[in-house]
C-alpha positions in Angstrom: 1.2 10.2 -18.9 0.9 10.4 -15.2 -0.1 14.1 -14.1 1.3 15.4 -10.9 0.1 18.2 -8.8 2.3 19.8 -6.1 0.4 21.8 -4.1 3.4 23.5 -1.9 4.4 25.4 -5.4 1.3 27.8 -5.0 1.3 30.1 -1.8 -1.8 29.4 0.3 -3.0 28.2 3.8 -2.2 24.5 2.6 1.3 25.4 3.3 0.7 26.5 6.8 -0.7 23.3 7.6 2.0 21.3 5.9 4.6 23.4 8.2 2.6 22.3 11.6 2.7 18.5 10.3 6.4 18.7 9.8 7.0 20.3 12.9 8.7 18.0 15.7 7.1 20.3 18.4 3.7 20.7 17.1 3.7 16.9 16.2 3.9 16.0 20.2 0.2 17.1 20.2 -1.5 13.9 18.6 -4.7 15.6 18.3 -3.5 18.4 16.2 -1.4 16.1 14.3 -4.4 14.1 13.5 -6.6 17.1 12.5 -3.8 18.6 10.3 -4.0 15.4 8.3 -7.5 15.8 8.1 -7.1 19.1 6.8 -4.8 18.2 4.4 -7.4 15.7 3.3 -10.0 18.4 3.2 -8.1 20.6 1.1 -6.9 18.0 -1.3 -10.5 16.3 -1.9 -11.6 20.1 -2.8 -8.8 20.4 -5.6 -9.7 16.9 -6.7 -13.3 17.7 -6.9 -12.4 20.5 -9.5 -11.4 17.8 -12.1 -14.5 15.7 -11.6 -17.7 15.5 -13.7 -20.9 17.5 -13.1 -24.8 17.6 -13.7 -27.2 20.6 -13.3 -29.7 20.0 -10.5 -32.8 21.9 -9.6 -32.8 22.8 -5.9 -36.1 24.3 -4.3 -35.4 26.8 -1.8 -38.2 28.3 0.8 -38.4 31.3 -1.9 -37.8 29.5 -5.3 -35.7 27.4 -7.6 -31.9 27.4 -8.3 -30.0 25.6 -10.8 -26.7 24.2 -9.1 -23.7 22.1 -10.4 -23.4 19.0 -8.5 -21.2 15.9 -8.7 -22.5 13.4 -11.4 -21.1 10.5 -9.6 -19.3 9.9 -6.0 -16.1 8.7 -6.0 -14.5 5.8 -3.9 -12.1 6.6 -1.3 -9.7 4.1 -0.2 -6.7 4.3 2.3 -4.1 2.1 3.8 -4.3 1.3 7.5 -3.7 2.6 10.1 -1.5 6.0 9.0 -4.2 7.0 6.5 -7.2 7.1 8.6 -7.1 10.6 9.5 -6.2 11.8 5.8 -9.0 9.6 4.8 -11.5 11.1 7.2 -10.6 14.4 5.9 -11.3 13.4 2.5 -14.8 11.9 3.7 -15.8 14.9 5.4 -15.8 16.6 1.8 -17.0 13.5 -0.2 -19.5 12.7 2.6 -21.7 10.4 0.2 -18.6 8.5 -1.2 -18.0 4.7 -0.9 -15.0 3.5 0.9 -12.2 1.0 0.9 -9.7 0.0 3.1 -6.2 -1.9 2.9 -4.0 -3.4 5.4 -0.4 -3.2 4.1 2.9 -3.0 5.7 7.0 -3.2 5.2 8.5 -6.2 6.7 12.0 -6.3 7.8 14.1 -9.6 8.2 17.1 -10.3 10.3 19.4 -9.1 7.4 17.3 -5.7 7.2 15.9 -6.4 4.1 12.4 -5.7 3.4 9.4 -6.6 1.5 5.9 -5.0 1.5 3.0 -7.2 2.6 -0.6 -6.6 1.7 -3.2 -8.9 3.9 -6.6 -7.1 3.7 -8.8 -5.5 1.2 -12.3 -4.3 1.8 -13.7 -2.5 -1.4 -17.0 -1.9 -3.6 -16.6 -2.6 -7.1 -14.3 0.1 -8.9 -15.4 -0.6 -12.5 -15.6 2.8 -14.2 -15.5 4.8 -10.8 -13.3 7.3 -9.9 -10.8 6.0 -7.1 -9.0 8.2 -4.9 -6.2 6.6 -2.8 -4.8 8.6 0.0 -1.5 7.9 2.2 0.4 10.5 4.4 3.7 9.3 3.0 5.0 8.0 -0.5 8.5 6.7 0.2 9.5 4.0 -2.4 5.8 3.9 -3.9 5.9 0.1 -3.8 3.3 -0.1 -1.2 0.8 2.2 -3.0 1.4 0.3 -6.3 0.9 -3.1 -4.6 -2.3 -1.6 -2.8 -3.9 -0.5 -6.2 -2.8 -3.7 -8.1 -4.6 -5.6 -5.1 -7.7 -3.5 -5.1 -8.0 -3.8 -9.1 -7.3 -7.6 -9.0 -6.4 -7.6 -12.6 -9.8 -7.3 -13.6 -11.5 -3.9 -12.6 -10.9 -0.7 -14.4 -11.5 2.4 -12.8 -12.4 5.7 -15.0 -9.6 7.4 -13.3 -7.3 6.9 -10.1 -6.2 10.0 -8.0 -3.4 9.4 -5.7 -3.1 11.8 -2.7 -0.2 12.0 -0.4 1.0 14.7 2.0 4.7 13.9 1.7 6.5 12.0 -1.3 10.0 11.2 -2.1 11.3 12.1 -5.7 12.2 8.4 -6.1 9.0 7.2 -5.1 7.1 9.4 -7.6 9.4 8.2 -10.5 8.8 4.7 -9.4 4.8 5.3 -9.7 5.5 7.2 -13.1 7.2 4.2 -14.5 5.0 1.4 -13.2 1.6 3.0 -13.8 2.1 4.7 -17.0 -0.5 2.9 -18.6 -3.4 3.8 -16.1 -5.2 6.8 -15.8 -3.5 8.3 -12.8 -3.2 11.6 -11.4 -0.9 12.3 -8.3 -1.5 15.2 -5.8 1.1 15.9 -3.4 1.7 18.2 -0.5 5.4 18.3 -0.9 8.4 16.6 -2.6 11.5 15.7 -0.7 14.4 14.6 -2.4 16.1 12.0 -0.1 15.1 8.5 0.5 17.3 6.4 3.0 18.3 3.0 2.6 15.5 1.6 5.0 13.2 3.7 2.8 12.9 6.8 5.1 11.8 10.1 3.5 14.1 13.0 4.7 13.4 15.4 6.0 9.8 13.9 5.9 7.4 13.8 9.0 8.3 10.7 10.7 5.7 7.8 11.1 2.6 9.2 10.4 1.0 6.3 12.3 2.8 6.7 15.5 2.5 10.2 15.5 -1.2 9.9 15.0 -2.1 6.9 17.3 1.0 5.9 19.3 3.8 3.9 19.2 3.5 0.3 17.9 5.2 -2.6 19.8 6.7 -4.0 16.2 
């Protein structure tokens, strides 16, 4: 069974960041938008770290020795280009020794306004028996994330656990992932859940095009 953690259900500074990332006026400041995506990544990385395995290590200070609990192993951080880069960087700020994976995926529309998800590039370490964290700012239909993870695994690799981190998700997209990935060891971390998904796969109220807001409008 897939476990879902919705961070907006608990009062914290996280919701302050979520309010800014949705705000159309604050979004005009690209640097602020990117930094808010980073902050979401940092907070989610901290929450995910609570579920991971730890070992005890002795640390030598200038005055003595202290036993501390440290990560038993580093995760693999994966993101979808380009919108996920600030989110990924926030995760990397916390898991600063992690390995990394990058994927190029996009939604292609034809002249009849039908669309398909195309995945064209993968760069990833070995994922067998590793903790994989996949981050993407927006989960609409869930199909691009599903194809991304399937492509990363290649039908052969078996991660120890998969964490999916998204800032805003549609309820429909979450249901799709729950159905299609029910046999995988998956936990989903979401900043907020929106009920509406339009025919063109826009999440409403959503936050807009995260890639454009972070890096500028694309030609096509």
